[in-house]
N, C-alpha and C positions, 0 to 999 in steps of 0.2 A: 562505082564512081556515083557521086552525089550529086545532087543538083538543088541549087537554091534560087529564091525565085526575088526578085526585089520587091517586097509587098510593104505595104503600111498598115496593112489590118492586121489587129492581134493573133487572127488566126495564123497566115500566114506565116508573121515574124514566130508564131511559136514551133512550127512547122520546121522553120530554118534551124533556130536554136538546136531542137531535137537532133536533127543531123551532126550540128558541131557537139552537141555533148557526145553521142554514140562515136562519132573517130576520137575526140578526145579520152572516152572510157576503154576504147580498143589502143589505141596507143599510151594508154596509163597516162595520159596527161592530166594533173591534176586539177581540173577546171569540175566543179560542181554547180547544182543547180540554184545555189544559194548565190554563187557569182554570179551569175546572167539572167536570172530573174527580174532583180531592178530596173537591168538595163533593157532587158524587153519590154516592161512595161514606164519607160521612158521616165525613173524617177529622178530628182532633180541629185545630179552629183554622183549618179549610181557608177558609171561608165569610167571614172577616174580611180576606183580600185581596181576594176578589171585590166585598165590598162596599165597599171603600176605593177599587176602581178604576171602578166603577160609578158612585160619589159625584165621583171627580174628573173623570169624562168627562160628567158630566150639570150641575156646577155650575162646572168650571171650576177648583177651588181643591183644595187640598192638603189632607188631613187633620190635623189638629194631634195629634202625639205627648205622652204624658205619661208621664213615668219612675214606672215602677212597682218597690213598694220590691222587696228582695231575700225571696224566701220560703223559712224556715227548713226544714232537711231534714225530712223525715218519718221517723218511727221506723222501725224494722228492720221491724219485724213488721206497718206500712202499705205499705212499697213491694209492686208487683205481681208474684206468680207467674210461672213460664216458659209455665202454660199460659195466663193470662189474657193472654199476650203473642203467645201464637200463635193467639188469636182476632182478633186486630188486625185491622181493617178493610185498613188499607193491603196487608198479607199475602195476603187473600182473595180482591183484585181482580184481584191479579197473573195472567194470562190461562195464561202457559206453566207447565209443571208443572214442568220442570227450575228455571226461572229461581223459583219459589213455594218449593219445596225448600230451593234455596240461601240463598233471605232469611230461612228461618225458622230454618235452622242458624246462620247468622249473629247473627238476636235472640238465640238462646238461649245462643251462645257469650259475646255481650256480656253477657247476664243473670249470668251463673254468674262473669265477672271481676267485675262490680261488686260480686256479693253477697260474694266472697270479699274484697276489699279494705274493702269496709264491716264485716265479720265481725273482720281484722284490726287497723284503725283502734279499732273499738271495746274489743276485748281491749287493746291498749295504754294506751288511757285508764283502762281500768278497776284496771292494774295500776298505775298512776302514782298514782290516787284511793287505793289502798288502801297504798300505802307513805309517802304525804304525813300530814302532822299533822293533827287536826280543826279547827286553824285555817285550814290550808293549805289542806284541802278545802271550808270554806264559804266562802274567799275565790275559788277556783278553780271553783266551782261558777257563778257568774255569767259566767265568760268561757270555760268550757269549749267551747260552740257555735263562737265564735269560733276558738278552740284547733284544733279540728277541721277549722276551714275552712281556716284556713293551713297544715294537715298536709297538706292533700289534696296529690295528685301535680300536679306539672308548673305551680303554683301560684307567680307569681313573690314572692317576698321583699321586701317593702319595704325600699328603701336605707337602711344603717346606717353610720356610719362609728365603726368598731372603731379605738379607740387602747390606751386601757387599761382591761380589765377587772377587777374584784374577784370573786370567786368565794367562796362560803358554805363554810364548811368542812362538810364530810359526814364522818361514821365508817367508816371502810372498813368494816364489818360491812353496812352499808347499799349501799354501794359494789357488792359483790359480791353482794347480792341483787337489785340492780335489773339487772346483768349477766346474773345466772341465768334471772331472768324474762323478760329480752327474747329470751335466747337460748331458751327454751322456746315463748315467741310467734311467733319467726321463726327456723324450721328452714332454710326455701329461702336467708335471706340467710346463713345460719351454713356450709351446703353452699358457697354461691359463691364462699365467700374460699379461696384455695388454701394447698397446706400450706405454700409458700415464705412466702406474705405473713402467715402465722398463725405463720412462726416469727420472722420481723423485728419483728412487733408484738409479740410476747410479752415482751420483755425491755423492752420502752418502758413495757407494761400495768404490770408489775410495780412498776416505779418509779415511775410514776403513784402506784398502791396506798401503796409505800413514801412517796412525798412527802403523800400525804394523810394517814398517820399520823401522820407527823411535825410536820405543821401543827395536828392535832385535838391533840397532847399540849401543843404550844407554847400553844396557843390556850384548854387547856382545855376545849375542845370546845362553846367559847363562839362556833362562827362567825365567825373571825376571816377575811380576806381576804389575797390573794395576788395581786400581778402577773402577767398571763398569759403573760408573758415567761418567769418561773420555771418554769411548766409546762409551757412547748414547749421549753426548755431540757432539760427533765429528760426529755421524748419524744425528744430529739435524742440526748441522751448514753447512753441503752439502747440507742438502733442501732447507735451509734458504738461501743460495745465491740467488737463483731462486727468492725469495719472498724479496727483501729490505724492504717495508713497514712493513711485521711481523718482521723483523730483529729490525727495530726501533723502534720497539713498547716495545722490550722484556725489564725488570728491569734489569739495570747493578747491582742492588744490590743483586741479586739472583743470582744460578747456571745457567746456559744457559738452561738445559737440564730441568730444573723445571720450568723455566720462559717459555721455550717451551711448555711445557706438559700442563701451565695452559692455552697458548693463542690457543694452537692447539688440543685440545682435541677431536674436531671433525675428527681433520686428523689421529688420532692413530689407528683407526680399520680398517683401510688400510690392515693390516694384516689377518683381517678376510676374505677379499675377494681374496686375494693373495694366500691363500693356501688352498689346498682340505682337505675336512673332515676325511680323512685318515691321512694325513701329521701330523705327531709328532709335527711339529712348531706349525699346529691349534691348535693341544690340550695343547701346552706349552702357547699359547695366550690367551686360554679359561680357562687354571689356573690362569694366572695372573690379567685377569680381573676381576675372581671371588675373589682372595685375595683381589684386592684393594677394590671391592665392601664390602666384610666383612671389610675392615679397615673404610671404609666410614660410611657404616652401625651403626658400634660401634659409631663410634664418633659423626656422627648427623644421627637420623633413617628418620627425615623429609626432609633433605637436600638428602638423599640416593636415596629416595623414588622423588622427584623433578625433580634429576639427571635422575631418571631410566624414567620418563614419557618425559621427555623433549628433552632428548639428547640418553641414551642407545636404547631405544625401536623404533625412526622414524629409526637410521640406523640397528640397528639389524632386525628391520623388514626387510629391502629390502633384506639381506642377506638370510633370511627364505624365503622369494620368490623365490630369485635367485637359492638358494640351498637346498631342501627340506632334504638332510642328516645333514644338518647343525641345523636344528631347535631343538633338545633335546639338543644338548651344549649352543645353545642361550637361550634355557628358563631356563637353571640351571642358568647362567649368570642373567638372570632377576629376577629369584627369589633371587640370593644372592642377590642383592640389596635391594628386599622388605621384609618389616619384616615380621618374623612368625606369622602370624594370619589371618584369611580367608577376613575379608574387604582388605586387602593388596593384597590379592593373587585377588582379585576379581575384583580390580582394573587395576591388570597388563592382565587380561584377556579381561579385556573389550577395552584395550589399544592395545593388539596385534590382537585383534579379526579385521580380513579381508576378504575384500571380496574374495581376489584372494583363499584362502583359501575357497572358497563354494561351489567349486565341492566335495572336500573330506568331506567333513560335508554333504552335500547330499549323497555320498555315502554309507556313515555310516546308514543314515537314511533307505535307502531303504536297507541295509543289516539287520538292526536291525528290522525293521516291518517284516522279513520274518522268523525271529528265534520264535522257538516253546516257548520259556521262556515269556510268558505274562510281566513280570517287563520289561523285555531290549523292548519287542516291544513300553511299554509304554515311555521309556528312549528315545528310537529314534523319537516318535511322540512330545517329549518335547521339542528336539533339534531343528525339523522343526518349531514349534507353536513360539520360540526364533529366529529362523533366521527370520520367517514371523513379527514377530513383531519388529525386527530391521528394517527391508525393509520398513515397514509401517512408522515406525517411521521416516527416510530417506525421505521417500516419501512428507510425511506432512511438513517437513521444508525444502521440496525443494533441496533436496541434495539425489534422490531417481538415482538410475541406473536400465534403462530399463533390460538390458542383465542380473542382478540379478533377477529382479521379475520375469521375463519371463524361466529363470532357476528354482526359485521355483514353478512357475505355474505347468512347466513340471513333475516336481517330483509328485506334488498331482496327476497327472494323473495315478498315480499308486498304489494309496491309496484306490481304490475302494474297493477293498475283505474284507479290515478290517470293512468294514460296518456288515457284519457277524459273527464278532469277539463275542466269548464269553465271555472274560473277559471285567466287564464294564468299569474298568479304560481307557481300549485301546480304546472304542467307546466314552466317554467323552474327551482325550484327542485329536482322529480324529474330534469330532464338534469343537473343540477350534480352533483346525488347520484349520480345513475348513472354519469355520468364517473370521479368519486372513487373510485368501489370497483370498476371494470373497471381501472382502474390500479392500485389494491391486489391485487387478482388478479393482473394480469400481473408485479408485481413479486413475487409467493409462487413463480414459475415453473410446474413443474408439479404443485404440491401443492395450488391450491384445485378444487375437486371440478367437472369439466366441467358439470356439470347447470347450478349456479348461474352460472357464466360466459353460459352459452347464454340465462337466463332475462333476465339484464342485457341483453344483445346483442339480444334480441326487444325487449324494452319500448324502447330507444333506437332502434331500425329503425321500429319501430310508429310512434314519435312523428316520426319523419322523414319518414315516408311518408303520414303521416294529413292527410286536407285538411282545411281549417279550421283548422289550429293556429295562434296568433295569432303574427305574425312576432315582437314582442317576446320571448316565451317561445323561439323558434327562435334568436334572435339570442343570449339566453344560454346556451344548448346549443351554439351553432357554435362561441362564443368556448371555451366549458369542454371540446368534443371535441375541440379539435385537437390536445391532449396524447394522445389515444389513438389516433389515424390510425397512429401509427408502429407497436404492438403489434398491433393490429387493422385491418387493410387491407382488411376486408371492408366497412366503414363509408363509406371514401374514396368510392366511387360515390354513396351517398346524401349525402351530407357534402356534396359537389360540388353536386350539383343542390337541395339545398335553400339551399346559398350562393347560386346564379346567380339562384333565385326570390326572395329575399329584395329589398325595394325599395331603388333605389340608394343613395341614403341611409345605409343600414343598412349594406348590404353595402361601401360604401368606409370606413366606420369601422370594418368590421375589417380589410379590406386596407391603408389607409392607418397608418403609425407613428403613433406619438402627439408632440403639440409636445415641443420642446427643455426639457428641465427637469423633464419629469412623471414621475413615481417609480413604480412598482409597491410592492404590500406588502415586499418582497425587497428593497427598495432600489435597484433595478436599473432605471436611468434608460429610457423611450421603448420601454417593454414592454409596458403595457396603459394603461388610464384608466378611472375609472369613472363610471357612466351612471344618469341616473333616467330611466325609462320612463314614469313617470306624475308629473304636477306635483304637487307637496307631501309631504305624509307617507306617503301611501298605502300606497308602497310601499317595498322595499329601494333601497337601490345596488348595482347589477352592475358587476362588473369586465367591460371589456371588452379582450381581447387581440388584441395582433397576431398575426394566427396565422400571416402566413408566416415568422415569426420562430420558430414553434413547430411545425407541422407537416413532414410529410418533402415537400419539395417535387418531388423527381424520380416519385415515384408516385404525387401528385396531378396533376403536370402530365402523366403516361404516362395516367391515366383521361382528362381532357379531351381529350387528342389523340385518343385512340380513338374517342370519342363524336363529335367532329369530322370525324373522318373518315368515318364511317360516317352522319351525316346531308349530307356533302359541303358544309357549309358552315359558319362559324363565328358563333356568337350573340355580340351586345356584351356580354352577362354573360359566358359562356364567357372572352373575349377579355383582360376585364377581369381575370380570377383567372388565368390563362394568366400574365399580365406580372406578377402579383404573384410568381407562382411562378418566374420569371426571375432568375438571380444577378445581382449588380452585375457580376460577371468570370466568365466561363468558363472552369473550371480545373479540372486532373484529374480525377478520374472521374464528376464532375457534367458537364465538357465532351463526355466520351462518350456518356453519358445523353443529353443534346439532340441530338448527332450524329445519334443513333438516331431518334429523335423527330422531327428534321426531313423525314425523306423519309414520315412519314405527316401530317405539321402541312400543309407548304406546299400542296399541292392545294386543301382546303378553304380556305388564308388565302390565296392567290390570289384566290380567285372572290369571297372575301370583300370585296376590295380594293375593288370597283366597287360594291356595296351598300351605300348610303347609311346604313341605322343603325349598320352594324359596319365603315365603312371605318375611322375613325380609329384605333380600337384595333387593326386590321388592319395598317394601314400600322404604326404604331408596333410590334407585335411582329416583322413582317418585317424594320425597320428594327433592331431589336435582334440579331434573327440574322445579318441581311447584313453588321451592320459589325461584330461580334464580333472581341474580340481573339484569340481560339480558330481557327486555321487551320481544323480539323477542321468546326464549326460553320459559318462561314463557307463554306468549300467546300461542303459539302452543301446549304445553303440556297442557293448559286446554282446547282447542278446541278439541283436538284429544281425551283426555282423558273422555268427557263429549259425544261425537259424535260417541265414538266405541261401545256406547251399541246400537246401532241401529242393527235391527234385531231381533236376538234370545238373544243377550248380553246387560248386564245392563251397566249402567254407572262406573267408578270411584269411586265416594263416595259411592255409593250400594256398591262395592267389598269391600271396606274398612268397612262400617257398619256391614257386613255379617261377614267378619273376626273379628272384635272387636263387638262382640255382648252384651258388657256390656254398657246397655242405660239406663239413669234416666228416671224417669216419665215424663218427658217433652217429647214432640212431634215436630218432626220436617218432614217439606215438600219440598224436593228438588227437583224441576221441576213443582211446582206449587205455591198455597197458602199455608203460613206456618198455620198450625192450633193453634189457641190462647192458650197459655198454662202458666203457671210458667215459665220464664226465655225464653217463645218466645216472638219473636215477628215477623213482617210481613217483608216479603220479598217475591224474586222469583229469580230465575234464568231463564225466561221468556222475562225478559226486551230488549231493544236494546241499551242498553249501551255498553262502553267500556271495562267493568273491572266487576268482580265477586261480585256480589250484597251482602249486609250483609245477614248472613244467620244463624238463631239462631239453633245450631245443638249441645246437651250437652250431650257429651259422655264421658265413663271412659278411663282411659289411653291414651295410645296411639292416640287412637280417637280424644278424646277432643284436643291433643294439635296438632292434624294433621290440623281441621278444624278450631282450635282456630288462627294458621298461616295462612288459607287461608282466613281468615275472615278478619286478620288485615291487610293483604298485599294488597287485592284487593279488590274495589267498585264499584259495578254497573255490569255489566253482558257483557259478551262476546259471547253467545249464542242466538240462533234466539228458542224462544219458541217452534215453530211446531215443531224444530229439537231435543230437548232436551229429555233424559229418565229421567224419574221420580221417585221417590221412596217416601213413605210413612212408617213411622214405628212408634210403640207407645211402650212405655218402660213398661208398667205393662205386665208380665208372660213373658216377651222375645219375644212377637209376632209382627213380620214385615207384613205390607201389603203393595203390591207392584201393582206400574203401569207402566209397561213400554210401550213403545210407539214404534212399531217394526213395522212390517207385513211379517217378516221372520219366519223359524220353530221354534220351542219352545213354548214361550208364545203367546198368540194371541194378536190381537193389540188392545192395553184400556183393557184387560182383567186384573180384580184384582185376586190378591194371597193373603193367607194369609200364611205365615210358622212360623210354631213355633221350635222355633230352639233348644229345649231340646228335641223333639220327632224326629222317624223317617222319618215322612211324613208330607205333608201340608195337607190344608183343601181349597181345592176350592170354591172362594164364588163367582159365576157370576153375577154380573151385567145386570137387565135386559132392562137399558138404551143404551148395546151398542150391536151393530147387530151383529159383529164379535166376538163371544165368543167361548173360548174352554170348551167344554162338560166335566165335573168332570166325574172322572172312578171310579166305584164302585170296591171294594176291597174285598176280601174275609174278612169274619168273623168279622161284623160290617160295623161301618160308615166311616174303614178308605179310604179318597181318596185321590186323586191330586198326584201330585209326592214329592222324598224324597225330604230332604231341602240340603242335601247335592248335591244332583244332581243339583240343582237350581244354589249351590256356585260353582260350576264348570262351570257353564256360559256355558249348553247346553251339556255337557261332558255326555256320561253314566256312569252307576255306575263302570264300569268293567275300563274304562279311569282313573275314577277317583283314584280307589284303586289301578291303577298299580304302584302308588309313596307313598308306604307304607312310614309311617314317623319313622319305625325302621330302615328301612332301607336306604343308602345314607346318614344318616345324620350323625353330631358328635354324640357320643356316650361319655356319661360321666359318667365312672362307680361311684357308692359310695363308699365311704372308709370306712372300719370299724375302729370306734375309741376305740373301746372297748379293752381289753385285754384280754389272754385268759383265765384268773382268772374269769373277769368282766362277761364274755361272757359264762361260767360255771354257775354264779351268778343267770344268766337270762333261766337258763335251756338246754342252749343247748351243742348239744354234744361235747364231748371233742374233737372231730376230727376236728372240723368244720374249728375253728382260722388256725390250720397249713393248712390246703388244700386249703384255699383262698390263702395263700401267694404261696402254691407251683403252684396253679394252674397258675397265674399273670405271674410266674418265668419261667414257663415250656411250655405255650402254644407258639405255631410257630417256638419252639427249634428243631434244626434236630435232635438231639436226644430222643424226645417226643414221648410218644405211647398214645392213643388215644380208649377210650369208645365212640362210639356213640349213642346214642337215635335216634331211628331213625323212621318216619312216614313220608312216602313220598314213590310213588309210582315208586323211580327212582332205590330202593332195593327192588321192589314186597312187600311193607307193607305198601298200604293206607289204609288196613282196619286196623284201631289202634281202635275203639269204641269211647265211648263218652270222655267228658273232663276227668271226674274222672279217666278212663282206663289211659289217657294218661300221667297227672301226675304222676300214680304209675309207671308209666314206667320211666320218667325223675327220678323220687326219685330211683329206682332200678337202675339205671343207674352211679348215683353220687355214691350211697355206693359204685358200683363194682368198679370204677374208685380208690375213694380215698384208699379202701383198696389194691388196687392191683399199687397203682403209678402210674396212668395213668390221664391223661386229658380227662375230661366231655367235648362232644361236644351234641349239639339239633340240629338233623337237622327233621324239622316239616314243611311241605308244602303241607299236606294234609287235608282240600281240599285248604287252602292255608297257606300261611306264616303263623308262629305263632307270627311274628314279627310286624303283622300288629295291634297285641293288647297288646303281652307282650313283655318287652325287659329286657336284662341283667340286674342285681341291682348291687351288688357288685362282681360277677362273671360271667364274659365273656364268655356264652356259644355256642355263636353262630358260623357256619362252612363258615368262611371269606372268601373272593375268591382264597387270597393264600395257603389255606388248601383244597380247594374245590375239584381240581385234585387228590392229595394226599389221600385224605378219600374216593373219589368214584373210584378209578382208578380198572380196570378190572383185575382178576374177583371177583364181590364184594360176589356171593356168599359162595367165601370159607370163609369169615369173618364174616358169617352171624348167628344171634343167635335169632333162633324165639320159645319160650317157652310158652306153656299154663299156665294159673292161678295157677292150681293145679299140674304141673308137680312135685314139690319138695315135698315131702310127709311130715307131720308134723314130728317134730324133727331129720331130716335129715340136716347136714349142709354141702351141697356140691352143688354145682353149676355147670350145664354141659355147655362143651366147642364145640367150631366146632372142627370137626374130630372124633365126640367120648369120647374125655377125659372129665375129671372133674375138677374143683377146690375146694381142699379139705380146709375148713376154718380153720381145726383143725390143720394142719400143714402150715408153712411158704408160703406165698403166691408168692412172688417175683421168685423163682427157678421152679414153677411152670407156671407162666407164660412165660418163657424165651424163649421157642419155638413156641410162640403163635404170630400171626400176628401184626404189631403194630397198626393197627386199626382193633377193633373190633365191629362191628352193630349189637347193642341190638333193638329186638321189643317187648323183654316181659313188662309185667305188673302184679307183682306179688304184691298182698296186703302188706301194708307198715307192720303190724305187723310180718309177715313171712319175709320180708327182715331183720327187726330189728333182730327176732330170727335168722336168718342163720347168719347176722354177729356178733353173740353173745352180744347184747345189754340185759343189765336188764332189761325187760319191767314191773316188779314192781316201778323201779326207774324213769321212764318216762312218763311226762305229754305231755300236747297241746304245751306246748312251744318248744319241741324237734323239733317238726315239721313247726312249725312257725318260728325259726329258719332258719330252712335249705331254707326253699319256699321263704321267705323274703330275704335271699342271693341269690336266684336264680333271682326272678322274681321280676318287677315293671312294673306299666301300663304305657301304651305309650301316648303321651298325646294326640294320638287321642281319645282314652278310657277315659282317664280320662276327656277331655273337654268333651265328649258324655256323662257321668256321672252324672258331674258335676250338670247339671242341671234338673235332677231328684228330689232332694230332694225340690229345690228352687219350681218347678212345683208342687208339690203333697202338700209340708207341708209349704210353703211358705218363705222360708227362707234355703240358700245352708248351713249351717251348724246347722240344726235342727236334733237332737238325735233320732232316731227311734230304733223299734225293728223290723226284720227280721225274717220269719219263712218260710222253704222251703217245698211242698209239691208236691211229684210227685207221678202221678196216670198211667202216661203212654199214654198221649192225645197229646205229642209234635207232630209238624206237622214232617212228616216224618217216624212215627213208631208209632204202638201199640201194647201194651201189659195189659192185665187183671192180673196185678203183686199181687191184694189180693185177695187170692179164698173164704174167709169167709164171708167178708162183700163188700159191693156196694163201689166204690168211693167216693160216695155223702154221704154216712154215715160216711166214714172213715176222708174225708174231715172235714166234721162238727164236729168232735170229737177233732181234731186236734186244728183249731182255736177255740174252746170254752178251751179248757186247756190252750193255750196261754193268751187268755183272760182273763183267769182267775189266772196268774201268779202273784203274786204281786209285782215283780220284775220290770215289766214293766206295772205296773196299770196306770202310768201315761204319757207312750208312746204310739203314734201310731205305728201301725203295718205294716208293709211292706208284702204282701202277692204275693209270688214267685211261679207261678207253671207250670208243663207245660200241663194243662186242661186251655183250652178256655172256657169252661162253667166253671168253678172254677172262673177264672178272671171274666166272667165277672158278674158273681152274685156277688164278690167284688166289681166290679167296679158300680153295680146298689146300693151299700149302702144296701146291706141283714146283713152284718155283722157290727156292731160297731166299731168304731177305725180300720177298716180294709182298705187297698189301695193296688192299683195296679201301677206297672209302666205304663201300657197301652201300652208298646211294644209287639212285636211278635218275641219270642224267636225260632229258629229252632235248629234240632239234629246235632252237628255237623258232625256224621258219615254220616247219611242218607241223610242228605240235600246238593244238590251239586250245588248251586246258587251262583252268585257272592259274592267276601267278604263284602260288605257293608252288605248282608241279614245276616250275623251271627253276626254283631254287636249287634243287640238287645240281644243276647246269653250272650256275654260277658259284656255287659253292667249294667244285670240282676247279672250275676256271681260277678261283683265288691261292686254292692249291696249291694250284703249279707254279703261281705268282711264289707263293711264299718259301717255295722249296732252295734248301743250301744251293743246288745244281739242278738245273733243268735241261732233261734232255727234249728237245723239241721236234717234232714231225713235222713234214709237209702239210702242215693244215696252218691256219690262221687261227685255230683256237689256241694253240699253245704259243705260236709266236706274239701274238698281243698280249697273253699272261706272261709270256718273258717280260714286257714292255713294263709291265705295273710291277715286278718284281726287284730285287737286288743282288739275287744270285750269281753265279757262274752257269755256263750256257754251254751245250754239246749238242750235235745234231744225231738224230738216227736216220738209218738208212735202212729204208725196208725191203729194197732189191738196188743191186747193185748197178743193172742197166738204167733204174731210173734213181738217179744221185737224188739227196732231199736238199737241194740246193737253192729252193725259191727265197728263204729269206736271207743269202749269201750277198745280194746288191743294195739291201738298205740296212746293213750294219751287222749283219749276224755273218759269222765267216764259219766254213765247216769244220775247223778247229774249235778247238775250247775257248770258249771266252770269260773272262776273270772277271768277278763279281766284286761287289760294294754298295755302300749306300747314296754315293753318287749325289743325284739332285736331291734325293729325300730329305738329306743334311740342312738344305735350305730351306725346306717347308717348316714352319713354325705356326704352333695355335696362337693366336694373341689372346693375352687377358682380357684386352678390352677391345678386341678386332669388333671388324664389321660385323653387325648382326641384320641379316634380311631375312623379313617373313614374309611369305607368301602362301594365300590361301590354295587349295588343290583347284584346280579348275574344274 
């Protein structure tokens, strides 16, 4: 309950309102402190807005407003005194003492000004009453209040059309009396008139007096009239007496006044200077000027614009500078001359822009950046950027003002706090301002204070190094700061680091020149482009420059090369930037710089050639250097590229050959004699010539092109034979024979090695003629010896170092597009819900309102024990089905013992927990969102699914209301059998065949390049052709490394395996096909390899159990290679194991079961689409998956 007291004291009322505020905030009633604070302090009229707001909230209606008649001004004696104003509640409730004193001082000053104005106006009216006749006083008595109002300062005069005015005759005595009284009542206006102006006006006034006297005599004092042109001509004649040269230039055919105005247009605005902004005369002059401007503009808009720019603005600008109070009125005159269009108004703004207003602009900047509204802060920084840009332009043109520049740099010292602003566009504008101010400081040379420059550099460095800064803001900063790298080399390192960390799409927009025809603001083609980072008009357009055309390419390349050399390897992002730094033609001083950089660049570049993520960039970079037109660059690249193989490292040609291992039957010897063969010729890298000798190296694809260019461009040899690192390889069976001349760790000096690129290990063949040999290492399980071939390809890196860079992470992911319609997918046996869910997933992933179901096999959530490969795929299928049924996005987080993305990547549906989702998915407490179910927790016939907190999801009822109270992220580790999953979700099992589960799995997964490349060599090695058709059979006995169990109690594994192989070999459908046997039994594999079973072969690999074996990732590769070999078989005989069942879902071949024991039939796959009989194959759903030429590309960093 809340208690409220009937208090009159401020403290009691404060407590009451605080209680009300808490209730409003709890009930989400939009009542703020700003609404009730004036009411609490009894501010005049404060209750009205609060009551209106409450009325509108309660009734959802708007309050009707009524026009209130204007209230007459109170007499002077009824106005409040200064002491009354000082007791105002609005002042007394200010808590801060300094602010309260300042507010009181401003109130008193305002009161004094109003009192003085009122007294002056009253005196003027009294004087006019005394000078008027009794009848006039009676007539004027009724309109005095309106006259007083019209004469109030800054009131807009009603528009009048002045043509000819008849003036009543006044006696000269009365004119002199009025002037004397006016001067007595307005001493300040009299003092403000300069002596020069008074001297000019005196003759004219005397002429007016004479004219009035003559008019009075002629008309007998009867109040005659005279055209206004005659009066104005008298004024002009009085001025022209002192300027006979002007009088001689008058046109005698035109009236004196018209001719005078034409020749003396520049002298006419004297009235603007002579009267104050509160004077009615000044308002009349402004009205006249506006009326003239409208007439001129209507007659000739172009002429009016020219008069405005050449005549009006130069003179009016001086008045604006001298009297700030006249600025608003003069701006009305300026815009009266301008056309009513945005371009014309912009011309006016550019013309009146004055350095004298800089202090006011900077004041608005400093006020704006301190306000809470982000758009206002952005606008304030835009003003500062425009001011800095204008000053920069003036400095470049030699018209700079040092005082202006220093004022801008001083203002920039107050912007440091904005570097932590949460709004991305504020940070973007801050980087733009800092870039312009740094360039301005650089143009001043030694003049600017070092402290100011240091403060700007500190802001930029802090923003470039701060974590969590928006990529959009950094993109704007990178585009702007490229111009500062010449004068501030200290920024190159942070700049390059941030550029490398940008998403590839944003980074390449800065490194790629704009399309042909695009122009920048200066009219230069192909220099920059404009981009919007937020849809709609929520943000400004920002210009993205082609930074390689701006930055110092040599210095940027030097920083990159030093970083690569220190790391020993080139990152793909660094290579992209390095290639952008390279000139089209190496020549002059630039060629000398690059020749020096090559010695540092080539070692890490050669290592990167065999790393899948960086190979493409490394090959392009190496090719640019090796095929350079400059001899110095090319020679340095060749020398370092081959000599980098000293020690445990291999040379550049070998690295390329290792990557592009598709060689023909020819043989080549790099580093020694070339073995004679078809297409081979004698040649050597060991001669003493000045260029590379003829080399016969026949390779497929890029390797042939690469060495073809080398062969065509060089002749001779640049290397000493004693220092060359050689490699000899043969094309048959993809076997390499390496002779590395070194002396360091790794390969022994002169020790020959054979490497079979299609297997996981190499075979060491010691050479008895070499004293220092590397002894082969005996491996378990047979004759496998030597090192893993990918370990050698990594130039001495350990397996873990090599696999820390999986091809599925940190690489462009191009999802496959589903080209079939929902109807066509249904014809191929796909589930009816799959087509819509693919579209839903692409649309919702990453959105703020999305909810997720995550299949997790990770120690991060306490679920690292996930079972074998089949168990894990069961869990993924369950998570997908649950996510689809409940309208959630599926994610897969599988990193136990290693990341799934080493071996499988997304196909048509991106299930990865990408970095921007990682913190959100795994925020604490994870356990409250965790679902862990045993396999048989859901009884048969029950259609309910347990949820965190003890609830259940009932599939017989609508699902969305049941999921409303669940967390936005549910983490699932269950692995229920697929047929139970389909039964729970209401699928009709009698209508389901293997195509159902194939559609699902082929939507989710596709093998990575690493896995595909490792699997491609198996058919060629075993069957002689990479495209050979074969049958495959999986026999699971239980001897796989890491575990053992006697699965079959009735027969021995030997007898069961023999029975399976006999039945497969007798199957007529595979009578003409070789049979690949995949088994977890080393004993059975050895029997098959020995030729005991006709037509049967093994992979020769040694698989491990994914759950039981905890080795590095490359030791798990054979398991996945055999898994993919089963999937690619023309016909697969599956066993009672999830390993072969799930392999069948990724393939297109026909299927058949194996029976290990008649008493234990292998029927576990029957309920979810696999029958005991044969199942026909076909590409099915795979024909619906297509690589898009311009498909969606998403790149995410490795977690």
